[in-house]
Residue frames relative to the residue before (quaternion, step in Angstrom):
aa qw qx qy qz dx dy dz
M 1.0000 0.0000 0.0000 0.0000 0.00 0.00 0.00
F 0.6447 0.5321 -0.3298 0.4388 3.60 0.92 -0.86
G 0.6674 0.4937 -0.2949 0.4732 3.57 0.93 -0.89
D 0.6171 0.5456 -0.3329 0.4590 3.55 1.07 -0.78
L 0.6357 0.5335 -0.3305 0.4494 3.58 0.96 -0.85
R 0.6610 0.5047 -0.3080 0.4620 3.57 0.89 -0.91
V 0.6575 0.5119 -0.3023 0.4630 3.60 0.98 -0.88
V 0.6737 0.4896 -0.2985 0.4662 3.59 0.89 -0.92
L 0.6384 0.5130 -0.3285 0.4704 3.58 0.96 -0.80
A 0.6540 0.5096 -0.3125 0.4637 3.58 0.95 -0.86
A 0.6324 0.5553 -0.3298 0.4278 3.58 1.03 -0.76
V 0.7329 0.3492 -0.2230 0.5396 3.59 1.15 -0.54
G 0.6059 -0.6268 0.3270 0.3648 3.56 1.27 0.39
V 0.5387 0.6109 -0.4073 0.4131 3.59 1.19 0.44
K 0.0420 -0.7796 0.6248 0.0084 3.55 -0.93 0.97
L 0.0967 -0.7632 0.6382 0.0297 3.55 -0.68 1.17
P 0.3079 -0.8202 0.4496 0.1742 3.58 -0.08 1.27
S 0.7290 0.4159 -0.2424 0.4867 3.60 1.12 -0.53
L 0.3285 0.7623 -0.4971 0.2527 3.60 1.25 0.20
A 0.2377 0.7717 -0.5507 0.2113 3.58 -0.67 1.11
V 0.5020 -0.5852 0.5245 0.3610 3.53 -1.32 0.22
D 0.3329 -0.7342 0.5602 0.1905 3.57 -0.94 0.93
W 0.1470 -0.8380 0.5227 0.0547 3.56 0.16 1.32
T 0.5551 0.6004 -0.3975 0.4164 3.61 1.17 -0.46
S 0.6717 0.4763 -0.2960 0.4841 3.58 0.89 -0.91
A 0.6257 0.5435 -0.3401 0.4443 3.55 0.99 -0.82
G 0.6973 0.4744 -0.2737 0.4624 3.57 0.92 -0.89
T 0.6975 0.4772 -0.2623 0.4657 3.56 1.08 -0.74
T 0.8219 0.2527 -0.0956 0.5015 3.56 0.81 -1.02
G 0.4520 -0.6784 0.4578 0.3549 3.55 1.20 -0.45
V 0.6290 0.4949 -0.3243 0.5043 3.56 1.33 0.03
V 0.2946 -0.7520 0.5650 0.1687 3.57 -0.75 1.06
L 0.0783 -0.7870 0.6117 0.0149 3.57 -0.84 1.05
I 0.3314 -0.7035 0.5886 0.2211 3.53 -1.22 0.54
E 0.2785 -0.7547 0.5790 0.1327 3.55 -0.74 1.13
L 0.2564 -0.7831 0.5500 0.1359 3.57 -0.57 1.16
G 0.2948 -0.8210 0.4520 0.1865 3.57 1.24 -0.40
A 0.6851 -0.4546 0.3806 0.4233 3.47 -1.36 -0.34
A 0.0168 -0.7899 0.6130 -0.0012 3.54 -1.16 0.64
A 0.5446 -0.6020 0.4748 0.3399 3.52 -1.16 0.63
P 0.6319 -0.5613 0.3721 0.3837 3.59 -1.08 0.66
A 0.6285 0.5351 -0.3488 0.4438 3.62 0.99 -0.69
E 0.6467 0.5042 -0.3187 0.4754 3.61 1.03 -0.73
V 0.6376 0.5173 -0.3235 0.4704 3.57 1.00 -0.80
A 0.6312 0.5280 -0.3309 0.4617 3.59 1.00 -0.80
K 0.6447 0.5059 -0.3214 0.4744 3.61 1.00 -0.78
L 0.6434 0.5217 -0.3159 0.4627 3.58 1.00 -0.83
V 0.6488 0.5083 -0.3120 0.4726 3.59 0.93 -0.89
D 0.6418 0.5246 -0.3209 0.4581 3.58 0.95 -0.86
A 0.6666 0.4972 -0.3013 0.4665 3.59 0.91 -0.91
L 0.6544 0.5074 -0.3128 0.4653 3.60 0.97 -0.80
R 0.6387 0.5183 -0.3270 0.4653 3.58 1.00 -0.79
K 0.6526 0.5086 -0.3120 0.4670 3.57 0.94 -0.86
G 0.6617 0.5040 -0.2964 0.4694 3.57 1.01 -0.80
A 0.6443 0.5218 -0.3213 0.4575 3.58 1.03 -0.74
R 0.6738 0.4925 -0.2908 0.4679 3.58 1.12 -0.63
A 0.5872 0.6164 -0.3626 0.3793 3.58 1.19 -0.53
């Protein structure tokens, strides 16, 4: 799933440089979380645009 997220984001031109699996939470709680991290405003705008287009589809 994590790799799929990176591929799908790249397909719509979005790069989240801090995208990673949060292994600390997984080890502590047993729940694997995906860390979306920090992103430049331009990347966030691209992500929002892609989500809006997907919501309309």
